[in-house]
py3Dmol code that shows the C-alpha trace and the ligand (Angstrom):
import py3Dmol

protein = """\
ATOM      1  CA  VAL A   1       0.000   0.000   0.000  1.00  0.00           C
ATOM      2  CA  SER A   2       1.521   3.296  -1.081  1.00  0.00           C
ATOM      3  CA  GLU A   3       1.208   6.499   0.916  1.00  0.00           C
ATOM      4  CA  HIS A   4      -1.383   7.771  -1.593  1.00  0.00           C
ATOM      5  CA  ASP A   5      -3.700   4.841  -0.900  1.00  0.00           C
ATOM      6  CA  VAL A   6      -4.119   5.721   2.786  1.00  0.00           C
ATOM      7  CA  PHE A   7      -7.099   8.016   3.297  1.00  0.00           C
ATOM      8  CA  VAL A   8      -8.066   9.784   6.487  1.00  0.00           C
ATOM      9  CA  TYR A   9     -11.806   9.743   7.131  1.00  0.00           C
ATOM     10  CA  ASP A  10     -13.647  12.331   9.188  1.00  0.00           C
ATOM     11  CA  ASN A  11     -15.831  11.337  12.108  1.00  0.00           C
ATOM     12  CA  PRO A  12     -19.420  11.966  10.862  1.00  0.00           C
ATOM     13  CA  THR A  13     -20.553  13.630  14.111  1.00  0.00           C
ATOM     14  CA  ASP A  14     -17.518  15.941  14.340  1.00  0.00           C
ATOM     15  CA  LEU A  15     -17.964  16.959  10.719  1.00  0.00           C
ATOM     16  CA  ALA A  16     -21.658  17.750  11.339  1.00  0.00           C
ATOM     17  CA  ALA A  17     -20.660  19.946  14.318  1.00  0.00           C
ATOM     18  CA  ASP A  18     -18.225  21.874  12.052  1.00  0.00           C
ATOM     19  CA  VAL A  19     -20.906  22.409   9.411  1.00  0.00           C
ATOM     20  CA  CYS A  20     -23.395  23.596  12.044  1.00  0.00           C
ATOM     21  CA  GLY A  21     -20.969  26.346  13.037  1.00  0.00           C
ATOM     22  CA  SER A  22     -21.048  27.766   9.476  1.00  0.00           C
ATOM     23  CA  LEU A  23     -22.725  30.863   8.057  1.00  0.00           C
ATOM     24  CA  ARG A  24     -26.466  30.746   7.217  1.00  0.00           C
ATOM     25  CA  PRO A  25     -28.362  30.258   5.026  1.00  0.00           C
ATOM     26  CA  LEU A  26     -26.565  26.991   4.341  1.00  0.00           C
ATOM     27  CA  LEU A  27     -27.212  25.247   0.996  1.00  0.00           C
ATOM     28  CA  VAL A  28     -26.841  21.465   1.262  1.00  0.00           C
ATOM     29  CA  GLY A  29     -26.020  19.621  -2.008  1.00  0.00           C
ATOM     30  CA  LEU A  30     -25.984  15.811  -2.144  1.00  0.00           C
ATOM     31  CA  ASP A  31     -25.107  13.399  -4.940  1.00  0.00           C
ATOM     32  CA  ILE A  32     -27.340  10.296  -4.972  1.00  0.00           C
ATOM     33  CA  ASP A  33     -25.413   7.198  -6.134  1.00  0.00           C
ATOM     34  CA  GLY A  34     -22.505   6.320  -3.861  1.00  0.00           C
ATOM     35  CA  VAL A  35     -23.664   8.957  -1.361  1.00  0.00           C
ATOM     36  CA  LEU A  36     -27.361   8.542  -0.449  1.00  0.00           C
ATOM     37  CA  ALA A  37     -27.544   5.101  -2.117  1.00  0.00           C
ATOM     38  CA  PRO A  38     -24.854   2.386  -2.170  1.00  0.00           C
ATOM     39  CA  ILE A  39     -23.333   1.694  -5.627  1.00  0.00           C
ATOM     40  CA  VAL A  40     -24.890  -1.323  -7.366  1.00  0.00           C
ATOM     41  CA  ASP A  41     -24.144  -2.988 -10.729  1.00  0.00           C
ATOM     42  CA  HIS A  42     -27.271  -1.681 -12.426  1.00  0.00           C
ATOM     43  CA  ALA A  43     -28.563   1.821 -11.655  1.00  0.00           C
ATOM     44  CA  ASP A  44     -32.162   0.503 -11.782  1.00  0.00           C
ATOM     45  CA  ASP A  45     -31.462  -1.594  -8.674  1.00  0.00           C
ATOM     46  CA  ALA A  46     -30.244   1.321  -6.527  1.00  0.00           C
ATOM     47  CA  THR A  47     -32.122   2.168  -3.332  1.00  0.00           C
ATOM     48  CA  LEU A  48     -31.526   4.866  -0.731  1.00  0.00           C
ATOM     49  CA  THR A  49     -29.814   3.852   2.517  1.00  0.00           C
ATOM     50  CA  PRO A  50     -32.643   2.990   4.964  1.00  0.00           C
ATOM     51  CA  GLY A  51     -33.678   6.059   6.991  1.00  0.00           C
ATOM     52  CA  VAL A  52     -31.869   8.610   4.839  1.00  0.00           C
ATOM     53  CA  LEU A  53     -35.004   9.877   3.047  1.00  0.00           C
ATOM     54  CA  ASP A  54     -36.621  10.832   6.378  1.00  0.00           C
ATOM     55  CA  ILE A  55     -33.440  12.574   7.483  1.00  0.00           C
ATOM     56  CA  ILE A  56     -33.016  14.704   4.341  1.00  0.00           C
ATOM     57  CA  SER A  57     -36.774  15.453   4.214  1.00  0.00           C
ATOM     58  CA  ASP A  58     -36.508  16.864   7.767  1.00  0.00           C
ATOM     59  CA  LEU A  59     -33.319  18.766   6.862  1.00  0.00           C
ATOM     60  CA  ALA A  60     -35.043  20.336   3.852  1.00  0.00           C
ATOM     61  CA  GLU A  61     -37.566  21.884   6.262  1.00  0.00           C
ATOM     62  CA  VAL A  62     -34.841  23.845   8.063  1.00  0.00           C
ATOM     63  CA  THR A  63     -32.289  24.606   5.302  1.00  0.00           C
ATOM     64  CA  PRO A  64     -32.278  24.595   1.469  1.00  0.00           C
ATOM     65  CA  LEU A  65     -31.355  21.092   0.315  1.00  0.00           C
ATOM     66  CA  ALA A  66     -30.738  19.773  -3.199  1.00  0.00           C
ATOM     67  CA  VAL A  67     -30.036  16.325  -4.597  1.00  0.00           C
ATOM     68  CA  VAL A  68     -27.749  16.728  -7.624  1.00  0.00           C
ATOM     69  CA  SER A  69     -27.266  13.643  -9.775  1.00  0.00           C
ATOM     70  CA  GLY A  70     -26.055  12.470 -13.154  1.00  0.00           C
ATOM     71  CA  ARG A  71     -29.305  10.491 -13.477  1.00  0.00           C
ATOM     72  CA  ASP A  72     -31.992  12.010 -15.661  1.00  0.00           C
ATOM     73  CA  LEU A  73     -34.815  13.748 -13.823  1.00  0.00           C
ATOM     74  CA  ALA A  74     -37.553  11.292 -14.900  1.00  0.00           C
ATOM     75  CA  GLY A  75     -35.446   8.397 -13.610  1.00  0.00           C
ATOM     76  CA  ILE A  76     -34.883  10.124 -10.270  1.00  0.00           C
ATOM     77  CA  GLU A  77     -38.602  10.865  -9.866  1.00  0.00           C
ATOM     78  CA  ALA A  78     -39.585   7.290 -10.806  1.00  0.00           C
ATOM     79  CA  ARG A  79     -37.046   5.652  -8.502  1.00  0.00           C
ATOM     80  CA  PHE A  80     -36.886   7.894  -5.406  1.00  0.00           C
ATOM     81  CA  ALA A  81     -39.707   9.645  -3.546  1.00  0.00           C
ATOM     82  CA  PHE A  82     -38.088  13.011  -2.822  1.00  0.00           C
ATOM     83  CA  PRO A  83     -40.754  15.370  -1.354  1.00  0.00           C
ATOM     84  CA  PRO A  84     -41.475  18.791  -2.966  1.00  0.00           C
ATOM     85  CA  SER A  85     -39.385  20.581  -0.301  1.00  0.00           C
ATOM     86  CA  ILE A  86     -36.214  18.972  -1.769  1.00  0.00           C
ATOM     87  CA  LEU A  87     -34.670  20.618  -4.849  1.00  0.00           C
ATOM     88  CA  VAL A  88     -33.920  17.977  -7.488  1.00  0.00           C
ATOM     89  CA  VAL A  89     -31.289  18.451 -10.222  1.00  0.00           C
ATOM     90  CA  GLY A  90     -30.654  15.713 -12.803  1.00  0.00           C
ATOM     91  CA  SER A  91     -28.451  14.981 -15.834  1.00  0.00           C
ATOM     92  CA  HIS A  92     -25.368  16.614 -14.238  1.00  0.00           C
ATOM     93  CA  GLY A  93     -27.187  19.930 -13.891  1.00  0.00           C
ATOM     94  CA  ALA A  94     -28.920  19.909 -17.294  1.00  0.00           C
ATOM     95  CA  GLU A  95     -32.387  19.316 -15.745  1.00  0.00           C
ATOM     96  CA  GLU A  96     -34.059  20.834 -12.685  1.00  0.00           C
ATOM     97  CA  ARG A  97     -37.369  19.742 -11.147  1.00  0.00           C
ATOM     98  CA  GLY A  98     -40.068  22.079 -12.468  1.00  0.00           C
ATOM     99  CA  HIS A  99     -37.941  23.198 -15.456  1.00  0.00           C
ATOM    100  CA  PRO A 100     -38.296  20.660 -18.322  1.00  0.00           C
ATOM    101  CA  VAL A 101     -35.498  20.319 -20.925  1.00  0.00           C
ATOM    102  CA  ARG A 102     -36.290  21.701 -24.396  1.00  0.00           C
ATOM    103  CA  LEU A 103     -33.813  20.872 -27.164  1.00  0.00           C
ATOM    104  CA  ASP A 104     -33.493  23.143 -30.193  1.00  0.00           C
ATOM    105  CA  GLY A 105     -33.079  21.649 -33.689  1.00  0.00           C
ATOM    106  CA  ALA A 106     -29.284  21.586 -33.563  1.00  0.00           C
ATOM    107  CA  GLU A 107     -29.363  19.905 -30.146  1.00  0.00           C
ATOM    108  CA  GLN A 108     -31.810  17.256 -31.393  1.00  0.00           C
ATOM    109  CA  ASP A 109     -29.455  16.460 -34.312  1.00  0.00           C
ATOM    110  CA  ARG A 110     -26.518  16.341 -31.915  1.00  0.00           C
ATOM    111  CA  LEU A 111     -28.381  13.918 -29.633  1.00  0.00           C
ATOM    112  CA  ALA A 112     -29.079  11.598 -32.599  1.00  0.00           C
ATOM    113  CA  SER A 113     -25.368  11.611 -33.558  1.00  0.00           C
ATOM    114  CA  LEU A 114     -24.271  10.938 -29.974  1.00  0.00           C
ATOM    115  CA  LEU A 115     -26.719   8.034 -29.624  1.00  0.00           C
ATOM    116  CA  GLU A 116     -25.416   6.445 -32.794  1.00  0.00           C
ATOM    117  CA  LEU A 117     -21.815   6.763 -31.540  1.00  0.00           C
ATOM    118  CA  ALA A 118     -22.790   5.329 -28.144  1.00  0.00           C
ATOM    119  CA  LEU A 119     -24.394   2.287 -29.825  1.00  0.00           C
ATOM    120  CA  THR A 120     -21.253   1.729 -31.907  1.00  0.00           C
ATOM    121  CA  ALA A 121     -19.153   1.994 -28.747  1.00  0.00           C
ATOM    122  CA  ALA A 122     -21.434  -0.497 -26.952  1.00  0.00           C
ATOM    123  CA  ARG A 123     -20.860  -3.017 -29.779  1.00  0.00           C
ATOM    124  CA  ARG A 124     -17.096  -2.507 -29.344  1.00  0.00           C
ATOM    125  CA  ALA A 125     -17.427  -3.247 -25.609  1.00  0.00           C
ATOM    126  CA  GLY A 126     -19.476  -6.401 -26.336  1.00  0.00           C
ATOM    127  CA  GLU A 127     -21.758  -8.316 -24.008  1.00  0.00           C
ATOM    128  CA  GLY A 128     -22.777  -6.510 -20.805  1.00  0.00           C
ATOM    129  CA  ALA A 129     -22.515  -2.980 -22.236  1.00  0.00           C
ATOM    130  CA  TRP A 130     -25.621  -0.859 -22.695  1.00  0.00           C
ATOM    131  CA  VAL A 131     -26.670   2.588 -23.868  1.00  0.00           C
ATOM    132  CA  GLU A 132     -28.929   4.875 -21.895  1.00  0.00           C
ATOM    133  CA  GLN A 133     -30.813   7.668 -23.679  1.00  0.00           C
ATOM    134  CA  LYS A 134     -31.447  10.770 -21.595  1.00  0.00           C
ATOM    135  CA  PRO A 135     -33.341  13.933 -22.612  1.00  0.00           C
ATOM    136  CA  ALA A 136     -30.099  15.790 -23.362  1.00  0.00           C
ATOM    137  CA  ALA A 137     -27.448  13.038 -23.456  1.00  0.00           C
ATOM    138  CA  ALA A 138     -26.383   9.536 -24.489  1.00  0.00           C
ATOM    139  CA  ALA A 139     -24.582   7.393 -21.910  1.00  0.00           C
ATOM    140  CA  LEU A 140     -22.483   4.249 -22.412  1.00  0.00           C
ATOM    141  CA  HIS A 141     -22.353   1.853 -19.422  1.00  0.00           C
ATOM    142  CA  VAL A 142     -19.671  -0.874 -19.329  1.00  0.00           C
ATOM    143  CA  ARG A 143     -19.797  -1.989 -15.673  1.00  0.00           C
ATOM    144  CA  LEU A 144     -20.856  -5.520 -16.677  1.00  0.00           C
ATOM    145  CA  ALA A 145     -18.713  -5.772 -19.839  1.00  0.00           C
ATOM    146  CA  ASP A 146     -15.226  -7.273 -20.199  1.00  0.00           C
ATOM    147  CA  PRO A 147     -12.973  -4.718 -18.369  1.00  0.00           C
ATOM    148  CA  GLY A 148     -10.416  -4.364 -21.194  1.00  0.00           C
ATOM    149  CA  ARG A 149     -12.977  -4.033 -23.980  1.00  0.00           C
ATOM    150  CA  GLY A 150     -15.114  -1.768 -21.785  1.00  0.00           C
ATOM    151  CA  LEU A 151     -12.247   0.637 -21.176  1.00  0.00           C
ATOM    152  CA  GLU A 152     -11.345   0.659 -24.872  1.00  0.00           C
ATOM    153  CA  ALA A 153     -14.970   1.432 -25.782  1.00  0.00           C
ATOM    154  CA  LEU A 154     -15.186   4.291 -23.251  1.00  0.00           C
ATOM    155  CA  THR A 155     -12.012   5.833 -24.672  1.00  0.00           C
ATOM    156  CA  TRP A 156     -13.293   5.403 -28.235  1.00  0.00           C
ATOM    157  CA  PHE A 157     -16.652   7.008 -27.340  1.00  0.00           C
ATOM    158  CA  GLU A 158     -14.974   9.923 -25.552  1.00  0.00           C
ATOM    159  CA  HIS A 159     -12.836  10.716 -28.616  1.00  0.00           C
ATOM    160  CA  ALA A 160     -15.736  10.262 -31.041  1.00  0.00           C
ATOM    161  CA  ALA A 161     -18.096  12.448 -28.949  1.00  0.00           C
ATOM    162  CA  GLY A 162     -15.334  15.054 -28.672  1.00  0.00           C
ATOM    163  CA  ARG A 163     -15.489  15.504 -32.446  1.00  0.00           C
ATOM    164  CA  VAL A 164     -19.232  16.332 -32.321  1.00  0.00           C
ATOM    165  CA  GLU A 165     -19.387  20.123 -32.192  1.00  0.00           C
ATOM    166  CA  GLY A 166     -21.083  21.486 -29.068  1.00  0.00           C
ATOM    167  CA  ALA A 167     -21.061  18.153 -27.189  1.00  0.00           C
ATOM    168  CA  THR A 168     -19.571  17.716 -23.693  1.00  0.00           C
ATOM    169  CA  ALA A 169     -18.338  14.348 -22.373  1.00  0.00           C
ATOM    170  CA  LYS A 170     -18.501  13.344 -18.714  1.00  0.00           C
ATOM    171  CA  ALA A 171     -16.760  10.281 -17.311  1.00  0.00           C
ATOM    172  CA  GLY A 172     -17.993   8.402 -14.240  1.00  0.00           C
ATOM    173  CA  HIS A 173     -17.654   4.929 -12.652  1.00  0.00           C
ATOM    174  CA  GLN A 174     -17.568   2.648 -15.749  1.00  0.00           C
ATOM    175  CA  VAL A 175     -19.724   5.099 -17.691  1.00  0.00           C
ATOM    176  CA  LEU A 176     -19.229   7.872 -20.205  1.00  0.00           C
ATOM    177  CA  GLU A 177     -21.962  10.327 -20.918  1.00  0.00           C
ATOM    178  CA  ALA A 178     -22.059  12.733 -23.873  1.00  0.00           C
ATOM    179  CA  LEU A 179     -24.295  15.782 -23.375  1.00  0.00           C
ATOM    180  CA  VAL A 180     -25.711  18.020 -26.115  1.00  0.00           C
ATOM    181  CA  ARG A 181     -24.964  21.226 -24.188  1.00  0.00           C
ATOM    182  CA  PRO A 182     -22.596  22.407 -21.458  1.00  0.00           C
ATOM    183  CA  ALA A 183     -23.805  21.367 -18.022  1.00  0.00           C
ATOM    184  CA  SER A 184     -22.110  20.521 -14.760  1.00  0.00           C
ATOM    185  CA  LYS A 185     -22.960  19.975 -11.150  1.00  0.00           C
ATOM    186  CA  ALA A 186     -20.728  22.981 -10.382  1.00  0.00           C
ATOM    187  CA  LEU A 187     -22.841  25.282 -12.617  1.00  0.00           C
ATOM    188  CA  ALA A 188     -26.020  23.833 -11.068  1.00  0.00           C
ATOM    189  CA  MET A 189     -24.796  24.427  -7.495  1.00  0.00           C
ATOM    190  CA  ALA A 190     -23.756  27.998  -8.387  1.00  0.00           C
ATOM    191  CA  ALA A 191     -27.258  28.678  -9.786  1.00  0.00           C
ATOM    192  CA  LEU A 192     -28.951  27.192  -6.693  1.00  0.00           C
ATOM    193  CA  ARG A 193     -26.687  29.229  -4.435  1.00  0.00           C
ATOM    194  CA  ARG A 194     -27.929  32.439  -6.119  1.00  0.00           C
ATOM    195  CA  GLU A 195     -31.524  31.190  -6.116  1.00  0.00           C
ATOM    196  CA  VAL A 196     -31.629  30.583  -2.343  1.00  0.00           C
ATOM    197  CA  GLY A 197     -29.199  33.370  -1.351  1.00  0.00           C
ATOM    198  CA  ALA A 198     -26.869  30.941   0.432  1.00  0.00           C
ATOM    199  CA  ALA A 199     -24.017  32.346   2.541  1.00  0.00           C
ATOM    200  CA  CYS A 200     -22.358  28.948   2.711  1.00  0.00           C
ATOM    201  CA  ALA A 201     -22.663  25.643   0.851  1.00  0.00           C
ATOM    202  CA  LEU A 202     -21.922  21.996   1.562  1.00  0.00           C
ATOM    203  CA  PHE A 203     -21.512  19.345  -1.125  1.00  0.00           C
ATOM    204  CA  VAL A 204     -21.146  15.586  -0.662  1.00  0.00           C
ATOM    205  CA  GLY A 205     -20.104  13.480  -3.674  1.00  0.00           C
ATOM    206  CA  ASP A 206     -18.151  10.376  -4.643  1.00  0.00           C
ATOM    207  CA  ASP A 207     -17.355  10.657  -8.334  1.00  0.00           C
ATOM    208  CA  VAL A 208     -15.285  12.586 -10.874  1.00  0.00           C
ATOM    209  CA  THR A 209     -18.236  14.831 -11.811  1.00  0.00           C
ATOM    210  CA  ASP A 210     -18.465  15.899  -8.158  1.00  0.00           C
ATOM    211  CA  GLU A 211     -14.843  17.052  -8.228  1.00  0.00           C
ATOM    212  CA  GLU A 212     -15.915  20.043 -10.368  1.00  0.00           C
ATOM    213  CA  VAL A 213     -18.177  21.140  -7.511  1.00  0.00           C
ATOM    214  CA  PHE A 214     -15.394  20.731  -4.938  1.00  0.00           C
ATOM    215  CA  ALA A 215     -13.000  22.773  -7.110  1.00  0.00           C
ATOM    216  CA  SER A 216     -15.588  25.566  -7.539  1.00  0.00           C
ATOM    217  CA  PHE A 217     -16.253  26.016  -3.795  1.00  0.00           C
ATOM    218  CA  GLY A 218     -14.693  28.728  -1.594  1.00  0.00           C
ATOM    219  CA  ASP A 219     -12.901  28.729   1.759  1.00  0.00           C
ATOM    220  CA  ASN A 220     -16.128  29.085   3.789  1.00  0.00           C
ATOM    221  CA  ASP A 221     -17.779  26.118   2.081  1.00  0.00           C
ATOM    222  CA  PHE A 222     -17.671  22.409   2.921  1.00  0.00           C
ATOM    223  CA  THR A 223     -16.543  19.768   0.447  1.00  0.00           C
ATOM    224  CA  VAL A 224     -16.940  16.082   1.342  1.00  0.00           C
ATOM    225  CA  ARG A 225     -15.684  13.166  -0.754  1.00  0.00           C
ATOM    226  CA  VAL A 226     -17.200   9.749  -0.060  1.00  0.00           C
ATOM    227  CA  GLY A 227     -14.730   6.842  -0.283  1.00  0.00           C
ATOM    228  CA  GLY A 228     -11.162   6.780  -1.595  1.00  0.00           C
ATOM    229  CA  GLY A 229      -9.569   8.311  -4.668  1.00  0.00           C
ATOM    230  CA  ASP A 230      -7.823  11.598  -5.399  1.00  0.00           C
ATOM    231  CA  THR A 231      -9.953  14.578  -4.509  1.00  0.00           C
ATOM    232  CA  ALA A 232     -10.105  18.367  -4.244  1.00  0.00           C
ATOM    233  CA  ALA A 233     -12.460  17.975  -1.254  1.00  0.00           C
ATOM    234  CA  ARG A 234     -11.242  18.946   2.216  1.00  0.00           C
ATOM    235  CA  HIS A 235     -13.245  16.289   4.059  1.00  0.00           C
ATOM    236  CA  ARG A 236     -13.828  12.604   3.517  1.00  0.00           C
ATOM    237  CA  LEU A 237     -16.468  10.112   4.686  1.00  0.00           C
ATOM    238  CA  ALA A 238     -15.945   6.362   4.297  1.00  0.00           C
ATOM    239  CA  ASN A 239     -19.209   5.211   2.654  1.00  0.00           C
ATOM    240  CA  PRO A 240     -22.984   5.851   2.348  1.00  0.00           C
ATOM    241  CA  LEU A 241     -23.509   4.611   5.939  1.00  0.00           C
ATOM    242  CA  ALA A 242     -21.121   7.287   7.214  1.00  0.00           C
ATOM    243  CA  VAL A 243     -23.053   9.822   5.102  1.00  0.00           C
ATOM    244  CA  HIS A 244     -26.267   8.654   6.789  1.00  0.00           C
ATOM    245  CA  ASP A 245     -24.702   9.183  10.238  1.00  0.00           C
ATOM    246  CA  PHE A 246     -23.358  12.606   9.201  1.00  0.00           C
ATOM    247  CA  LEU A 247     -26.782  13.766   7.930  1.00  0.00           C
ATOM    248  CA  ALA A 248     -28.505  12.396  11.052  1.00  0.00           C
ATOM    249  CA  ALA A 249     -26.117  14.414  13.242  1.00  0.00           C
ATOM    250  CA  LEU A 250     -26.658  17.475  11.044  1.00  0.00           C
ATOM    251  CA  ARG A 251     -30.442  17.104  11.418  1.00  0.00           C
ATOM    252  CA  ALA A 252     -30.146  16.814  15.192  1.00  0.00           C
ATOM    253  CA  THR A 253     -28.146  20.037  15.500  1.00  0.00           C
ATOM    254  CA  LEU A 254     -29.725  22.158  12.741  1.00  0.00           C
ATOM    255  CA  GLY A 255     -33.233  21.080  13.798  1.00  0.00           C
ATOM    256  CA  HIS A 256     -32.443  22.033  17.383  1.00  0.00           C
ATOM    257  CA  ASP A 257     -31.073  25.445  16.263  1.00  0.00           C
ATOM    258  CA  SER A 258     -34.183  26.204  14.225  1.00  0.00           C
ATOM    259  CA  HIS A 259     -36.501  25.346  17.130  1.00  0.00           C
ATOM    260  CA  ARG A 260     -34.467  27.603  19.369  1.00  0.00           C
ATOM    261  CA  LEU A 261     -34.791  30.431  16.820  1.00  0.00           C
ATOM    262  CA  GLN A 262     -38.564  29.937  16.698  1.00  0.00           C
ATOM    263  CA  ASP A 263     -38.796  29.951  20.510  1.00  0.00           C
ATOM    264  CA  SER A 264     -36.856  33.174  20.999  1.00  0.00           C
TER     265      SER A 264
END
"""
ligand_1 = """\
1
MG
Mg -22.170 9.413 -7.304
"""
view = py3Dmol.view(width=600, height=400)
view.addModel(protein, "pdb")
view.setStyle({"model": 0}, {"cartoon": {"style": "trace"}})
view.addModel(ligand_1, "xyz")
view.setStyle({"model": 1}, {"stick": {}})
view.zoomTo()
view.show()
């Protein structure tokens, strides 16, 4: 084990106490897969960690809270029962609950080209690979394909999508997604921050697309990476169970603060 493979994890309760001492309003941003839900082979099988929906629903009553995912919005709504008080952002920031995606003619043509390339890439990866069509993107999944062929297909798709003018590629765990327009979780969090007038923001994520959010945050903000891997985040939690414990501790303290404010 090299020095770079040893990660120091924060204690969830201590981290929650730090966050509670921050400026208000506090905007809470949470990735879904690998953060609120353990990673599974097929995204359709993912479920939230037991208890976490109640915790974030309560948190959303006392502070602005957003779930920000690479999943498309329809998929999030069909799979998870986030209440109206929770802000929901899908497709890496390209879709927000209450604001449907409308593609112009050029974007529709671009989506057709990207889908065709993704299908070609899936054939290169062979058995186990599949293509997901989203409202503004085509995604190639190779988690269940042969690792060597899967990697080759992801690289091929990234290069091919890069030659489609106006397209943006995003890499994740065994997946590459090509979007028809610029979008990122960092842009989405910046927009939400303005929308709710946040003085401070917290973001919890586990993947390369979350690193853009971490890099965009300032000194007063909180950045939390879940699991190992290189990161720009300043804090780290071990796994979705640690995230659950962190959010439970945050609810206990923030909920208590808000009751105190109402009493005084
Ligand atoms: Mg994730």
